[in-house]
C-alpha positions in Angstrom: 0.0 0.0 0.0 1.4 3.6 -1.0 0.7 6.4 1.3 0.7 9.8 -0.3 2.1 12.6 1.8 0.9 16.0 1.1 3.8 18.5 1.3 3.2 21.7 3.1 3.6 24.7 0.8 5.3 27.7 2.3 5.8 31.0 0.6 8.7 33.0 1.7 10.2 36.5 1.5 13.5 34.9 0.4 11.4 33.8 -2.7 10.6 37.2 -3.6 7.1 37.7 -1.7 6.7 40.9 -0.4 4.4 42.0 2.5 3.4 45.2 0.9 2.2 43.5 -2.3 0.0 41.2 -0.4 -1.4 44.3 1.4 -2.0 46.0 -1.9 -3.8 42.9 -3.2 -5.9 42.7 0.1 -7.0 46.3 -0.1 -8.0 46.0 -3.8 -10.1 42.8 -2.9 -11.6 44.5 0.0 -12.4 47.7 -2.1 -14.0 45.5 -4.8 -16.0 43.8 -2.0 -17.2 47.1 -0.7 -18.5 48.0 -4.3 -20.3 44.8 -4.5 -22.1 45.0 -1.2 -23.3 48.5 -2.2 -24.3 47.2 -5.6 -27.0 44.6 -5.5 -28.0 41.7 -3.4 -26.9 39.3 -6.3 -23.5 40.5 -5.8 -23.2 39.6 -2.2 -21.7 36.1 -2.6 -18.8 37.7 -4.7 -18.5 40.5 -2.2 -18.2 38.0 0.7 -15.6 35.7 -1.1 -13.5 38.8 -1.9 -13.8 40.0 1.6 -12.5 36.6 2.7 -9.6 36.8 0.2 -8.8 40.5 1.4 -8.6 39.4 5.1 -6.7 36.1 4.2 -4.1 38.3 2.5 -3.8 40.8 5.3 -3.1 37.8 7.7 -0.7 36.5 5.3 1.1 39.8 5.1 1.2 39.8 8.9 3.0 36.6 8.9 5.3 37.3 6.0 6.3 40.6 7.7 6.8 39.0 11.2 8.1 35.6 10.1 9.4 35.8 6.7 6.9 33.3 5.4 3.2 32.3 5.2 1.5 28.9 4.5 -0.7 28.1 1.5 -3.9 27.8 3.5 -7.1 29.7 3.4 -8.6 29.0 6.6 -8.8 32.6 8.4 -9.2 30.9 12.0 -5.8 29.0 11.6 -4.1 32.2 9.8 -5.3 34.3 12.8 -4.0 31.8 15.4 -0.7 31.8 13.7 -0.6 35.6 13.5 -1.7 36.1 17.0 1.5 34.6 18.3 3.1 37.7 16.7 1.4 39.6 19.6 -2.0 41.2 18.7 -5.5 40.3 19.6 -8.6 41.2 17.8 -11.7 42.4 19.8 -14.5 40.0 20.7 -16.9 41.0 18.0 -14.1 41.1 15.3 -12.9 37.6 16.1 -16.6 36.6 15.7 -16.8 38.4 12.3 -13.6 36.8 11.1 -15.1 33.3 12.0 -18.0 34.3 10.0 -16.0 35.5 7.0 -14.0 32.4 7.2 -17.4 30.7 6.0 -17.5 33.0 2.8 -14.6 31.0 1.2 -17.3 28.4 0.6 -19.3 31.1 -1.2 -17.4 30.0 -4.3 -19.7 27.0 -4.8 -23.4 26.8 -3.6 -24.2 24.2 -1.3 -28.0 23.9 -0.7 -27.5 21.5 2.4 -25.3 24.2 4.0 -26.5 27.8 2.8 -24.3 30.7 4.1 -26.0 33.8 5.3 -24.6 37.0 4.0 -26.0 40.6 3.7 -24.9 44.1 3.1 -25.0 44.7 7.0 -21.8 42.3 7.2 -19.7 45.0 5.4 -19.3 47.3 8.1 -17.8 44.7 10.5 -15.8 43.1 7.8 -14.2 46.8 7.3 -13.6 47.0 11.0 -11.8 43.6 11.1 -9.6 44.6 8.2 -8.8 48.0 9.9 -7.9 46.4 13.2 -5.6 44.0 11.4 -4.0 46.8 9.6 -3.5 48.5 12.6 -0.9 45.9 13.6 1.6 47.0 11.0 4.2 49.5 11.9 2.9 53.1 11.1 5.9 53.6 8.8 4.7 50.5 6.8 1.1 52.0 6.5 2.5 55.2 5.4 4.6 53.8 2.6 1.5 51.6 1.5 -0.8 54.5 1.3 1.8 56.6 -0.5 2.8 53.9 -3.0 1.4 53.8 -6.7 -1.4 51.3 -6.5 -1.0 50.7 -10.2 2.4 48.9 -9.7 2.1 45.6 -7.7 3.3 42.1 -7.9 6.2 43.0 -10.1 3.9 44.5 -12.7 2.3 47.9 -13.7 -1.6 47.8 -14.2 -2.9 50.0 -17.1 -5.3 50.3 -19.6 -4.4 49.4 -23.1 -5.9 51.7 -25.9 -8.3 49.4 -27.7 -7.9 49.2 -31.5 -10.9 49.4 -33.8 -11.1 46.6 -36.4 -11.7 48.5 -39.6 -12.9 45.2 -41.5 -15.9 44.9 -39.5 
């Protein structure tokens, strides 16, 4: 009998991953989630999923910043427990919301046997959790983050390309 061992994947700063890049992606996902929560109830699932992704990336950025690495997991509870060892604690209501948002990862695929409740009222608490997590970064890191060009992230520059009009149509 052959046993398969699943290798734990870890992303490291020494491999080129940057805490500020993760924060930029996190903020982009959270801004997009906010737009979706403001848009229409049919967008709430996507808003919830992006909220999960945004908070996940903030937690991973904390881990990368403190430990030089982060694991390839998506469970917010596990990531929070790991990040908590770095010396911060969320308020009770924020921990509860983090656990609620942890379920939003499953909004990718509808499961009628285990439906997930989500509404526009969730956004304010999601935003509060994000702000609490961000407050754990050094002030200088946050100043640099907010002063950086958001169109440059992940080793690339985001831009719109002028669309060419096909004259044959």
